[in-house]
C-alpha positions in Angstrom: 0.0 0.0 0.0 2.8 2.4 0.9 4.8 1.3 -2.1 1.9 2.0 -4.4 1.5 5.5 -2.9 5.2 6.2 -3.3 5.2 5.0 -6.9 2.2 7.3 -7.6 4.1 10.2 -6.1 7.2 9.5 -8.1 5.2 9.1 -11.3 3.4 12.4 -10.6 6.7 14.2 -10.1 8.1 12.7 -13.3 5.0 13.7 -15.2 5.3 17.2 -13.8 8.8 17.4 -15.1 7.7 16.0 -18.5 4.9 18.6 -18.9 7.2 21.4 -17.8 9.8 20.4 -20.4 7.1 20.1 -23.1 5.8 23.5 -22.2 9.2 25.1 -22.5 10.0 23.4 -25.7 6.7 24.3 -27.4 7.0 27.8 -26.0 10.3 28.5 -27.7 9.2 26.9 -30.9 6.0 29.0 -31.0 8.1 32.1 -30.3 10.3 31.4 -33.2 7.4 30.8 -35.6 5.3 33.8 -34.3 8.0 36.5 -34.0 10.3 35.3 -36.8 13.6 33.6 -36.2 15.7 36.5 -37.6 14.3 39.0 -35.1 15.0 36.7 -32.2 18.5 35.8 -33.4 19.5 39.5 -33.9 18.4 40.6 -30.4 18.9 37.6 -28.2 21.2 35.2 -29.9 22.8 33.7 -26.7 19.4 33.4 -24.9 17.8 31.8 -28.0 20.6 29.2 -28.3 20.4 28.4 -24.6 16.6 28.0 -24.8 16.8 25.9 -27.9 19.3 23.5 -26.2 17.1 23.3 -23.1 14.0 22.7 -25.2 15.7 19.9 -27.1 16.9 18.3 -23.9 13.3 18.7 -22.6 11.9 16.8 -25.6 14.5 14.0 -25.2 13.7 13.8 -21.5 10.0 13.6 -22.4 10.5 10.7 -24.7 12.8 8.7 -22.5 10.7 9.2 -19.4 7.5 8.2 -21.3 9.2 5.1 -22.6 10.4 4.3 -19.1 7.0 4.8 -17.5 5.3 2.8 -20.3 7.8 0.0 -19.9 7.3 -0.1 -16.1 3.5 0.0 -16.2 2.6 -2.1 -19.1 5.4 -4.7 -19.3 4.3 -8.3 -18.9 5.8 -9.9 -15.8 
């Protein structure tokens, strides 16, 4: 019983991290498409590069954590 609650808390934290990473990655992608990449690159080149790297890491984290959760939950014993 306690183990199931602990697993639920851990999965909730992992899903929170996943959704935060997804939000940041989609946010920067939308900024690029809405405001134009040239404007962002001219004004905030270093910030844009850092945000792009973090958003790509967020997407990679999303896929790996989802595969890990899926494998733990739905794997046949």
